[in-house]
N, C-alpha and C positions, 0 to 999 in steps of 0.2 A: 689653505688658500692664500693667506697673508704672506706666509713664508715663500711660497711659490712666486708671488708678485714681487717681493723684495729681491729674490734671486734673479728674476727676469730683468729688473731694472738695473741691479748692480752689474750683472754680466753684460747687459746692453751698453752701459756706460764704459766698462773695461774694453769691450769689443770696439767701441767707437774711438777710444783713446788709442788702442792698438793700430786701428786702420789709419788714423791721422798720422801717427808716428811712422807708419810704413810708407805713406805718401811722401813724407819729408825725407826719410832715410834712404828710400830706394834709389833716387838719383845719385846720392853720395855713394852708395855701394856699387852701382853699376857704371859710374863715370869712368871714362878712360883716364889715363894719367895726364896731368896737365902738361903743356909744353915746357921744355927746359928754359929756365929763366935767362940763361945766357943767350939762347937762340932768340927768345922774345926781344931781348935788349938789342941784339944785332939787327933784327928785322926792323925795329923801331927807329934805328938810326937813319933810315931813309924816308922817314915820315914827312909828308907835306904838311900835316896838321897834327896837333895833339891837344888833349884836354884831360881833365881829371873827373873820374867818378867819385862822388862824395856821398856820405851817408845821410846828410841832413836835408834831403829833398822832401818836398810836401808828400809825395807818394811813397816814401820809403818808411819802413818800420823795422822791428827786430827780425822779421822773417824775409823782408824784401829790401835788399840793399846791395850796393856795389861800392868798391873803393879801388883807387889805383889810377894809373895812367893808361889812357886809350890813345893809340896812335893810328893815323890813317895815312896810307900810302896810296899810290894810284891804283894798286891792285889787291891790297890786303888791309885788314883791320887787326890791330894788335892790342891786346889788353895785358898789362903787367899789374897784377893786383889780385883782389879776391871778390867773388860774388857769393851772396847767400845761396846755398844749394837749393834746387827746386827742379820740378819736372818741366820739360818742353819749353825751354828758353829759346827765344828767337832774337836775332839782332836786326834792327832796322835803322835806316837812315831817314831823317826827316828834314823838311825845310824850315822848321821852327822848333825852338826849344820847348820841351814838355817836361813836367816833372810830376805828373799824376795821370792815372788812367782816364779821368774825365777830360783831360786835354789831349791825350793820345787817341782815344777811340774815334773822335770826329776827323782826324787826319790820317788814320791808319790806311785808308784806301789809297792815299797818295804816297805813302811811305815806300821806300825800296827794301824789300826783304833781302838781307844779305845771307843769312843761313842760320843753322842751329848752333847754339852754344851748349856744348856738352861737358865742359870742364869748368871748375869753379875756382881754380888757382891760376888764372891767366888763360887766355885763348888766342888763336890765330885763325882768322877766317878769310878766305879768298873772296874778293868782290866779284860778283857775277859779271859776265860780259854785258856791255850796254849800260852799266850803272856807273855814272861819273860822280865820284865823291865830292867834286867841287861844285856840284849843283845842289848839295845839301849842306846843312849846317850842324846837325845833331846826331849822335849815336844813341839809340835807345835799346835797352835790354828789356824784353817783355816775356811774360809767362803766357803762352798761348792757351794752355788748358784752362787756366782759371781766370784769364783776363786781367792779370795783375801787372802793374808797373813795377819794375825791379829797380832800374837806375837809368840815368842819361847823362850826357856830357855834350856841351856845345863846343865844337872844335873850330868853328869859323863864324 
């Protein structure tokens, strides 16, 4: 009986670790190729605003971070840099700077959802019709599935 219980516990722990690693690795394995760096740089040249994603925000940690330059044009948002890989990332625009989920959750209802972030080595997203980036100040990357803050940058 004791041997059976030890096996159940150890196999359960191993299964849990494997499941967690799968959640982390799956977005990396299924991510489309990141946009070409030269193309991102060319698109960023027409930016109205730019800012930097940095790793040392209050809500960032070793699994949730972003770095690099984010540029905002009148119809696109361009990121030249890296994001920690993860599932179900969304890009939002907000009217105030946030650096943690406890700051983003209360204003999320008023944030403009730009789209899904599916690449982790830079991205290019079209701004939806009717969204004026000059009405906002901050770009936020958010993990929708787990309600986790990834990174943000104040561009205005």
